[in-house]
FIMARVEX-674628 format. One line per 8 residues: for each residue x, y, z of C-alpha. Coordinates in Angstrom, 3 decimals, always signed. Layout:
# residues N
X,Y,Z | ...
# end
This chain:
# residues 595
-39.722,-33.882,+15.294 | -36.150,-34.541,+14.938 | -34.411,-34.047,+11.546 | -33.518,-37.361,+10.153 | -30.961,-38.632,+7.500 | -31.010,-42.349,+6.519 | -28.013,-44.153,+5.151 | -29.132,-47.167,+2.900
-28.055,-50.646,+3.455 | -26.738,-50.231,-0.255 | -23.883,-47.770,+1.090 | -21.166,-50.105,+2.658 | -18.585,-47.965,+4.481 | -16.910,-45.701,+1.840 | -13.946,-44.549,+4.153 | -12.114,-46.279,+7.106
-10.018,-44.959,+9.572 | -7.007,-46.080,+7.791 | -7.689,-43.682,+5.023 | -6.540,-40.934,+7.394 | -3.217,-40.980,+5.868 | -4.430,-40.159,+2.311 | -3.396,-36.615,+1.077 | -5.981,-34.343,+0.230
-4.758,-34.290,-3.342 | -8.234,-35.160,-4.972 | -9.411,-32.024,-3.185 | -12.675,-30.207,-3.979 | -13.280,-32.068,-7.284 | -13.525,-35.605,-4.994 | -15.961,-34.009,-2.543 | -18.224,-32.244,-5.544
-17.958,-34.320,-8.220 | -18.561,-38.132,-7.299 | -21.752,-39.306,-5.880 | -23.543,-42.460,-4.856 | -25.525,-44.523,-7.320 | -28.862,-43.992,-5.545 | -30.327,-41.127,-3.557 | -31.709,-41.444,-0.328
-34.283,-39.737,+1.642 | -33.628,-37.588,+4.564 | -36.252,-39.395,+6.668 | -37.527,-42.903,+6.909 | -36.314,-45.846,+8.135 | -33.214,-47.806,+6.888 | -35.486,-50.502,+5.885 | -37.234,-48.536,+3.285
-37.028,-48.948,-0.321 | -34.901,-47.030,-2.192 | -35.721,-44.319,-4.313 | -35.465,-44.144,-8.257 | -32.334,-43.036,-9.613 | -32.529,-39.075,-9.892 | -30.550,-37.016,-12.377 | -28.081,-34.809,-10.556
-28.146,-31.212,-10.517 | -25.760,-29.434,-12.842 | -23.928,-27.835,-9.763 | -23.472,-31.244,-8.196 | -22.562,-33.038,-11.440 | -22.369,-36.432,-9.520 | -20.885,-39.378,-11.250 | -22.156,-43.190,-10.609
-20.164,-44.635,-8.195 | -19.191,-48.315,-8.473 | -21.373,-51.257,-7.400 | -20.893,-51.665,-3.471 | -20.871,-54.376,-1.499 | -24.147,-54.736,+0.512 | -23.965,-54.497,+4.242 | -26.703,-55.670,+6.229
-26.745,-52.725,+8.828 | -28.946,-49.823,+8.126 | -28.321,-46.793,+9.820 | -30.536,-43.715,+10.310 | -29.000,-40.687,+12.092 | -31.598,-38.200,+13.958 | -30.716,-34.895,+15.623 | -33.410,-32.913,+17.778
-34.079,-29.401,+18.358 | -31.268,-29.443,+21.300 | -28.702,-30.945,+19.053 | -29.019,-34.403,+20.685 | -28.155,-37.573,+18.309 | -29.802,-40.850,+18.103 | -29.815,-43.725,+15.839 | -32.339,-46.086,+14.145
-30.237,-49.499,+13.309 | -31.724,-51.799,+11.263 | -30.566,-55.605,+10.359 | -31.733,-57.139,+7.124 | -30.432,-60.775,+7.569 | -31.556,-63.488,+9.939 | -28.361,-64.715,+12.228 | -26.973,-64.737,+15.529
-26.508,-60.853,+16.065 | -28.141,-60.050,+19.464 | -27.183,-56.792,+20.434 | -25.570,-53.442,+18.973 | -22.119,-51.497,+20.054 | -21.980,-48.020,+19.168 | -18.305,-46.434,+18.964 | -17.171,-42.897,+17.984
-13.641,-42.027,+16.760 | -11.672,-39.341,+15.514 | -10.159,-39.734,+12.016 | -6.644,-39.450,+13.401 | -7.372,-41.907,+16.326 | -7.070,-45.649,+16.311 | -8.958,-46.196,+19.687 | -12.806,-45.931,+19.520
-14.801,-44.772,+22.398 | -18.037,-46.783,+23.282 | -21.207,-44.785,+23.668 | -23.919,-47.168,+23.751 | -24.346,-51.061,+23.794 | -28.019,-52.108,+23.633 | -30.087,-55.342,+22.810 | -31.091,-55.749,+19.191
-34.990,-55.435,+19.195 | -36.543,-56.766,+16.022 | -35.845,-55.242,+12.634 | -34.963,-51.804,+13.897 | -33.449,-50.635,+17.293 | -33.575,-47.368,+18.712 | -30.419,-45.876,+20.281 | -30.104,-42.377,+21.922
-26.258,-41.290,+22.112 | -25.217,-39.739,+25.042 | -23.596,-36.277,+24.397 | -21.639,-34.349,+23.850 | -20.154,-36.232,+20.721 | -17.133,-34.564,+19.265 | -15.597,-37.411,+17.336 | -16.287,-37.422,+13.655
-16.676,-41.300,+12.828 | -19.420,-43.416,+13.690 | -18.802,-47.194,+14.200 | -21.447,-49.766,+14.520 | -21.291,-53.382,+15.327 | -23.520,-56.258,+15.378 | -22.648,-58.728,+17.935 | -23.749,-62.342,+19.014
-24.746,-63.468,+22.645 | -20.882,-64.130,+23.248 | -19.970,-60.451,+22.244 | -18.265,-61.489,+19.043 | -18.528,-58.998,+15.892 | -20.781,-60.313,+13.213 | -20.840,-57.396,+11.147 | -19.438,-53.677,+11.356
-20.052,-50.357,+9.607 | -18.415,-47.038,+9.925 | -19.557,-43.751,+8.536 | -16.888,-40.933,+8.457 | -18.129,-37.534,+8.754 | -21.880,-38.313,+9.178 | -21.578,-37.141,+12.631 | -20.600,-33.472,+11.829
-22.729,-33.505,+8.774 | -26.047,-34.432,+10.646 | -25.109,-31.708,+13.123 | -24.574,-29.209,+10.383 | -27.786,-30.366,+8.495 | -29.670,-29.775,+11.719 | -28.188,-26.503,+12.918 | -28.790,-25.074,+9.317
-32.361,-26.054,+9.309 | -32.800,-29.531,+8.379 | -35.172,-30.695,+5.727 | -37.124,-27.403,+5.800 | -33.839,-25.755,+4.216 | -32.335,-28.376,+2.268 | -35.340,-30.746,+1.313 | -34.444,-34.272,+0.127
-30.792,-35.734,+0.052 | -30.137,-36.443,-3.165 | -26.892,-38.055,-3.269 | -23.738,-38.591,-1.173 | -19.936,-39.060,-1.835 | -17.801,-40.895,+0.340 | -13.896,-41.202,-0.671 | -10.495,-40.576,+0.584
-11.012,-36.689,+0.804 | -14.385,-36.936,+2.910 | -17.932,-37.191,+2.611 | -20.375,-34.973,+0.789 | -24.194,-35.047,+1.028 | -26.047,-33.543,-1.942 | -29.481,-31.563,-1.948 | -31.156,-29.712,-4.728
-29.415,-26.383,-4.499 | -26.959,-27.132,-1.683 | -24.099,-29.353,-0.649 | -22.864,-30.174,+2.907 | -19.180,-31.197,+2.864 | -16.814,-32.658,+5.407 | -13.150,-33.373,+4.591 | -10.964,-35.620,+6.513
-9.501,-34.244,+9.579 | -12.103,-31.905,+10.413 | -14.495,-31.808,+13.126 | -17.283,-29.648,+11.504 | -18.986,-29.957,+8.057 | -19.787,-26.828,+6.007 | -22.906,-25.856,+3.881 | -21.522,-25.345,+0.252
-24.119,-23.641,-2.062 | -24.256,-25.182,-5.696 | -23.392,-21.499,-6.978 | -20.094,-21.982,-4.918 | -19.869,-25.580,-6.225 | -20.267,-24.656,-9.995 | -17.468,-22.122,-9.453 | -15.201,-24.172,-7.869
-15.834,-27.033,-10.684 | -14.883,-24.362,-13.547 | -11.421,-24.063,-12.031 | -8.477,-26.000,-13.157 | -7.307,-29.001,-11.000 | -4.306,-27.301,-9.449 | -6.525,-24.041,-8.742 | -9.014,-26.214,-7.165
-6.236,-27.893,-4.896 | -5.072,-24.319,-3.979 | -8.457,-23.094,-2.898 | -8.386,-25.989,-0.553 | -11.362,-27.058,+1.736 | -14.203,-24.949,+3.292 | -13.357,-23.438,+6.728 | -16.618,-21.187,+6.934
-20.247,-21.488,+5.999 | -21.419,-18.908,+3.411 | -21.637,-15.565,+5.055 | -24.267,-13.077,+4.152 | -22.713,-9.497,+3.955 | -24.398,-6.748,+6.100 | -25.953,-5.646,+2.508 | -27.934,-8.586,+2.804
-27.076,-9.290,-0.568 | -23.633,-10.648,-1.240 | -22.188,-13.581,+0.308 | -18.610,-15.007,+1.125 | -17.147,-18.271,+1.862 | -13.846,-18.812,+3.132 | -11.606,-21.687,+2.235 | -8.315,-22.949,+3.328
-6.527,-21.526,+0.540 | -8.822,-18.417,-0.419 | -12.460,-17.533,-0.840 | -15.359,-17.654,-3.099 | -17.538,-14.525,-3.265 | -20.923,-13.739,-4.776 | -21.193,-10.055,-5.193 | -24.513,-9.006,-5.677
-26.304,-9.196,-8.976 | -22.844,-10.811,-10.359 | -21.371,-14.174,-10.828 | -19.181,-15.834,-7.919 | -15.603,-14.881,-8.017 | -12.627,-16.871,-6.580 | -9.912,-14.914,-4.560 | -6.784,-17.243,-3.852
-4.908,-16.743,-0.951 | -5.769,-15.447,+2.841 | -4.837,-11.767,+2.422 | -8.763,-11.213,+1.422 | -10.185,-12.658,+4.645 | -7.324,-10.747,+6.647 | -8.431,-7.288,+5.124 | -11.843,-8.024,+6.060
-13.358,-9.799,+2.983 | -15.989,-7.924,+1.247 | -16.835,-5.731,+4.093 | -13.226,-4.484,+4.658 | -10.956,-2.163,+3.081 | -11.071,-4.099,-0.576 | -14.893,-4.655,-0.937 | -16.043,-7.000,-3.592
-13.947,-8.400,-6.156 | -14.310,-7.044,-9.856 | -13.422,-10.176,-11.363 | -11.182,-13.102,-11.401 | -7.625,-12.889,-11.088 | -5.504,-11.735,-14.194 | -2.995,-14.256,-15.022 | -1.875,-13.388,-18.406
+1.022,-10.732,-18.068 | +2.930,-9.758,-14.885 | +2.350,-9.869,-12.091 | -0.740,-11.941,-11.641 | -3.113,-9.592,-9.898 | -6.917,-9.181,-8.927 | -8.970,-6.013,-8.778 | -11.472,-5.127,-6.031
-13.847,-2.130,-5.585 | -11.167,-0.522,-3.436 | -7.872,-2.233,-3.856 | -5.809,-4.799,-5.667 | -4.208,-7.895,-4.452 | -0.904,-8.530,-6.531 | +0.277,-12.302,-6.502 | +4.152,-11.739,-7.566
+5.198,-15.462,-7.161 | +7.986,-16.315,-5.126 | +6.943,-13.672,-2.792 | +3.992,-13.283,-0.408 | +1.033,-11.557,-2.024 | +0.554,-7.828,-1.639 | -2.380,-5.899,-0.866 | -2.821,-2.302,-1.972
-5.849,-0.307,-1.175 | -6.731,+3.310,-0.271 | -4.695,+6.380,-1.254 | -1.711,+4.345,-2.087 | -3.518,+2.097,-4.564 | -5.229,+5.131,-6.033 | -1.675,+6.346,-6.742 | -0.650,+3.132,-8.270
-3.579,+3.072,-10.393 | -3.009,+6.768,-11.610 | +0.778,+5.739,-12.504 | -0.241,+2.705,-14.477 | -0.979,-0.248,-11.763 | +0.055,-3.293,-12.914 | +1.324,-1.955,-16.449 | +3.528,+0.392,-14.945
+7.177,-0.128,-15.817 | +8.113,+1.074,-12.422 | +5.630,-0.094,-10.174 | +4.417,-3.585,-11.454 | +6.023,-5.789,-8.946 | +5.759,-4.596,-4.999 | +8.316,-5.760,-2.500 | +5.770,-5.670,+0.061
+2.465,-4.468,+1.221 | +2.006,-1.229,+3.321 | +4.558,-0.674,+6.031 | +4.697,+2.015,+8.882 | +7.001,+4.807,+8.290 | +9.631,+5.178,+11.279 | +7.604,+8.242,+12.620 | +4.497,+6.256,+12.572
+3.034,+9.348,+10.832 | +2.546,+7.378,+7.354 | +2.711,+4.229,+5.492 | +4.580,+3.273,+1.997 | +5.037,+0.582,-0.504 | +8.536,+0.028,-2.168 | +8.583,-1.594,-5.722 | +11.000,-3.551,-7.669
+13.691,-0.650,-8.777 | +13.552,+1.306,-5.665 | +10.439,+3.317,-6.557 | +8.053,+3.968,-3.543 | +4.794,+5.452,-2.607 | +4.365,+7.395,+0.329 | +1.237,+8.045,+2.105 | +0.442,+10.586,+5.106
-3.037,+12.127,+6.214 | -1.732,+15.388,+5.921 | -0.072,+15.207,+2.417 | -1.442,+12.155,+0.668 | -0.186,+9.596,-1.563 | +3.099,+10.525,-3.626 | +5.616,+8.615,-5.661 | +9.304,+8.968,-4.958
+12.189,+8.015,-7.384 | +14.848,+6.170,-6.359 | +17.665,+8.602,-6.425 | +15.456,+11.477,-4.972 | +14.574,+8.751,-2.245 | +18.001,+8.048,-1.226 | +18.883,+11.863,-0.692 | +15.540,+12.359,+1.364
+16.460,+9.346,+3.218 | +20.068,+10.706,+4.425 | +18.312,+13.812,+5.572 | +15.985,+11.857,+7.866 | +13.163,+10.735,+5.465 | +9.651,+11.570,+6.699 | +10.967,+11.934,+10.147 | +13.489,+14.461,+9.463
+13.239,+18.371,+8.463 | +11.958,+17.880,+4.772 | +8.873,+15.875,+6.119 | +6.630,+13.960,+3.660 | +6.468,+14.331,+0.038 | +3.688,+16.691,-1.191 | +4.049,+16.230,-4.979 | +5.062,+13.186,-7.002
+8.703,+12.892,-8.224 | +8.392,+15.063,-11.789 | +10.650,+15.130,-14.834 | +13.461,+17.539,-14.689 | +14.754,+19.238,-18.073 | +16.966,+16.234,-18.454 | +15.707,+12.793,-19.502 | +15.469,+10.146,-16.432
+16.045,+13.057,-13.701 | +13.334,+13.964,-11.314 | +12.685,+16.372,-8.569 | +10.280,+16.437,-5.818 | +8.996,+18.666,-3.114 | +8.356,+18.027,+0.458 | +6.635,+19.489,+3.380 | +9.710,+21.632,+3.935
+12.093,+21.458,+1.260 | +12.934,+20.254,-2.168 | +15.177,+17.663,-3.592 | +16.445,+18.564,-7.039 | +19.182,+17.424,-9.406 | +22.152,+19.606,-9.999 | +25.744,+19.756,-10.241 | +28.284,+18.168,-12.803
+27.100,+15.240,-15.216 | +28.418,+11.873,-13.801 | +28.595,+10.068,-17.196 | +25.923,+7.738,-16.913 | +22.758,+7.752,-19.288 | +20.261,+7.640,-16.429 | +19.877,+9.962,-13.287 | +23.053,+11.659,-14.703
+23.438,+14.429,-11.704 | +23.399,+14.026,-7.950 | +20.492,+15.430,-5.808 | +20.511,+18.322,-3.488 | +18.229,+19.500,-0.702 | +17.041,+23.109,-1.063 | +14.872,+24.079,+1.878 | +13.591,+26.984,+4.271
+14.290,+30.595,+3.520 | +16.865,+29.482,+0.886 | +14.129,+27.599,-1.125 | +11.628,+30.330,-0.836 | +14.215,+32.679,-2.817 | +14.816,+30.188,-5.356 | +11.338,+29.601,-5.918 | +10.727,+33.322,-6.310
+13.390,+33.555,-9.011 | +11.633,+30.955,-11.069 | +12.919,+27.619,-9.588 | +15.803,+25.646,-11.692 | +14.126,+27.405,-14.945 | +14.725,+30.838,-13.617 | +17.541,+33.435,-12.531 | +19.512,+31.022,-10.155
+19.270,+27.944,-12.305 | +19.970,+24.397,-10.899 | +21.335,+24.023,-7.267 | +25.358,+23.030,-7.108 | +25.761,+22.080,-3.580 | +23.332,+21.354,-0.462 | +22.849,+24.150,+2.149 | +26.077,+24.775,+3.772
+27.558,+26.820,+6.824 | +29.362,+30.121,+6.368 | +32.661,+30.748,+8.446 | +30.865,+32.747,+11.233 | +28.996,+29.752,+12.157 | +25.844,+31.738,+11.958 | +24.758,+32.343,+8.414 | +24.177,+29.570,+5.745
+24.283,+29.521,+2.028 | +23.611,+27.273,-0.924 | +25.379,+27.720,-4.342 | +23.431,+27.640,-7.574 | +24.264,+27.534,-11.135 | +23.806,+31.404,-11.682 | +24.561,+32.675,-8.252 | +23.940,+31.909,-4.562
+21.597,+32.498,-1.771 | +23.025,+33.646,+1.866 | +20.720,+33.391,+4.933 | +21.403,+35.078,+8.429 | +18.909,+35.233,+11.068 | +19.209,+38.850,+11.355 | +18.644,+39.434,+7.502 | +16.712,+36.546,+6.421
+17.681,+34.993,+2.905 | +18.719,+36.795,-0.339 | +20.460,+35.930,-3.641 | +23.427,+37.262,-5.611 | +24.843,+36.248,-8.604 | +28.420,+34.880,-8.582 | +30.213,+38.119,-9.804 | +28.622,+39.965,-6.793
+29.699,+36.901,-4.515 | +33.097,+37.168,-5.485 | +33.433,+40.913,-4.627 | +31.348,+40.424,-1.440 | +33.745,+37.543,-0.345 | +37.058,+39.684,-1.441 | +35.762,+42.002,+1.057 | +35.325,+39.694,+3.857
+31.809,+38.157,+3.233 | +29.226,+38.057,+6.151 | +31.892,+38.834,+8.661 | +33.530,+41.561,+6.639 | +32.686,+45.268,+6.806 | +29.685,+45.170,+4.443 | +27.831,+42.341,+6.598 | +25.151,+40.386,+4.856
+22.892,+41.291,+1.825 | +19.711,+42.759,+3.004 | +17.719,+42.572,-0.491 | +17.982,+40.401,-3.437 | +19.990,+41.617,-6.239 | +18.634,+43.969,-8.552 | +19.083,+45.195,-12.201 | +19.909,+49.005,-12.388
+17.262,+51.582,-13.765 | +19.029,+51.554,-17.018 | +19.455,+48.016,-17.487 | +23.144,+47.944,-17.603 | +24.024,+46.288,-14.717 | +23.186,+45.384,-11.318 | +23.462,+46.036,-7.549 | +23.023,+44.547,-4.195
+22.644,+46.122,-0.936 | +24.151,+44.909,+1.979 | +23.991,+45.668,+5.977 | +26.810,+48.588,+5.534 | +27.322,+48.977,+1.839 | +26.525,+48.153,-1.618 | +28.054,+46.144,-4.651 | +27.580,+47.453,-8.134
+28.335,+45.336,-11.079 | +28.854,+45.643,-14.715 | +29.492,+42.492,-16.510 | +32.127,+43.878,-18.782 | +33.655,+46.013,-16.010 | +33.394,+43.888,-12.784 | +31.653,+44.245,-9.341 | +32.773,+46.759,-6.772
+31.611,+47.909,-3.300 | +30.621,+51.509,-2.139 | +30.136,+52.133,+1.460 | +29.681,+54.740,+4.152 | +29.821,+58.512,+3.309 | +31.011,+57.906,-0.152 | +27.798,+55.682,-0.809 | +25.450,+58.249,+0.555
+27.040,+60.791,-1.730 | +26.991,+58.416,-4.848 | +23.409,+57.782,-4.303 | +22.476,+61.137,-3.977 | +23.970,+61.990,-7.108 | +21.875,+59.445,-8.919 | +24.038,+56.172,-8.366 | +25.155,+54.319,-11.530
+22.359,+56.106,-13.420 | +23.713,+59.557,-12.648 | +26.871,+61.306,-14.061 | +29.652,+59.299,-12.486 | +28.342,+56.010,-13.935 | +29.409,+52.592,-12.378 | +32.294,+52.363,-9.968 | +35.398,+50.935,-11.566
+37.251,+49.721,-8.419 | +36.643,+49.144,-4.630 | +37.164,+52.212,-2.479 | +40.732,+52.629,-1.465 | +42.881,+55.115,+0.329 | +46.037,+56.490,+1.624 | +47.221,+54.902,+4.815 | +49.289,+58.043,+5.636
+46.441,+60.515,+6.300 | +43.357,+57.990,+5.976 | +41.781,+59.876,+3.216 | +39.515,+57.396,+1.231 | +38.016,+57.475,-2.700 | +36.050,+55.605,-5.019 | +36.584,+55.723,-8.767 | +33.679,+55.811,-11.145
+33.395,+55.465,-15.020 | +33.277,+59.306,-15.320 | +34.588,+60.725,-12.010 | +35.773,+60.042,-8.193 | +34.412,+60.882,-5.059 | +37.015,+61.602,-2.294 | +36.675,+61.635,+1.467 | +38.639,+63.372,+3.726
+39.533,+61.894,+7.068 | +40.454,+64.929,+9.071 | +37.441,+67.123,+8.154 | +34.816,+64.502,+6.826 | +34.634,+66.744,+3.668 | +33.577,+64.774,+0.467 | +34.501,+66.073,-2.773 | +33.194,+64.803,-6.158
+35.306,+65.328,-9.604 | +34.158,+64.668,-12.881 | +36.158,+63.819,-16.064
# end
């Protein structure tokens, strides 16, 4: 049996095609909040008696419409299981009307398309409508024998409404239609626990449950206008419990076991709604404070105002929450959503003030301060040698200074103070073998202190070095990386550095056994040092003899000068605290003298 909905003669046309230019400013309140004066059965002839006035449901909250001018044309619309439409047309006066002309048109069209012209047969005439009919406005005209219009009636939205009514289950699902609203926004049919909404300009009507209507009615007027009109029916989630209904400006979500929640904007739907990366909303948006934002099971949508909404989720969202989220002084205002890194190996979000959160599958999400970021970016960023961050930016010994570790290096503050209260020193990159040595000495709080330069090339074009507060680290592919203090460095460079006769250091600088001084072993010699006496090299046969006699811990003590000699005979000697070692060029004889 076809589903049937009748329109009582009491209801004169509520909207005409001329209303299409009206703005949607009345919006959802107009659709959901004003009902006709009398309920109408979804079945029965147009001539049937009207039901007594029924109290509207709380969700519908209909208001009594002003008394309407009666119209002698009664219309009952029917739809069968195949979606075919038909009409039953009633005539309540005795005059010259002899035939019916039925036309359809779009709300934005002036010309109507005639779909049926049939003789009037008594009090009620059955009129099948040839399909398909995609128009949204139905026009019924009563004509006299000469074809003159005796009376006309238009129903805007009833075609898509009856189509939705039949497709969604008809009387078995909706029960009686209790009221209807017709105004410049559209047409609404109200049932016990559901409404059907059609909006001017649309070709489809939508089911709107009363739980959704109640939530919409609780909004402020500007919020209702922002939410807009429905664009889908309610969608049941895969869990079979929660639902979401999308609107032109957002969504109304009913999470399992909780009240309905409104989500504004299109981002929620774009990210998959409740079954997407965000999950169900936890509450309505937070509007007090800055920025406006809304929390979800697995993310947050931030609405900064003046800029597009920003969606945070996954590892970046977790890091954002860990750092204080919307209450963080650095991270409250994102400038964009996730963006891919240039190497396409990760994503990042930038915030006002230059702070950023970077994420990659290999390293997770980490916070990068703006000064460290600038230095990192100068070295190629995540696609450069340093790779992705493996720690957050961390406080250094000075306020407002940060350092951070990356996959293959670190960015650390050092060098002279620049004279500003924040971020007072430049940042330097420490990487590779140099960083390994620096880390082994205790980082900035250890033997070497803060970096003073980036890694630099040595004159031979092979070796590399980096200056620190209390020393330097030198690297060569033959010898690796090793550190020396500045006293040793001065003596080494005085003797030619890496291209001199000593070569590169082959071990880190060490303290002597007695604790008085230090020594550093190079490829072809050793530099010994006492802070109060200076740093001097010993090499060749003299070094072998000196070390055989106990070195600085022996009777000779520390060297007090570099090895020297007589250019005439080629003899060489090294002077120590308590003696001298001489090497005779002609014989190779070594003589040790004490004093």
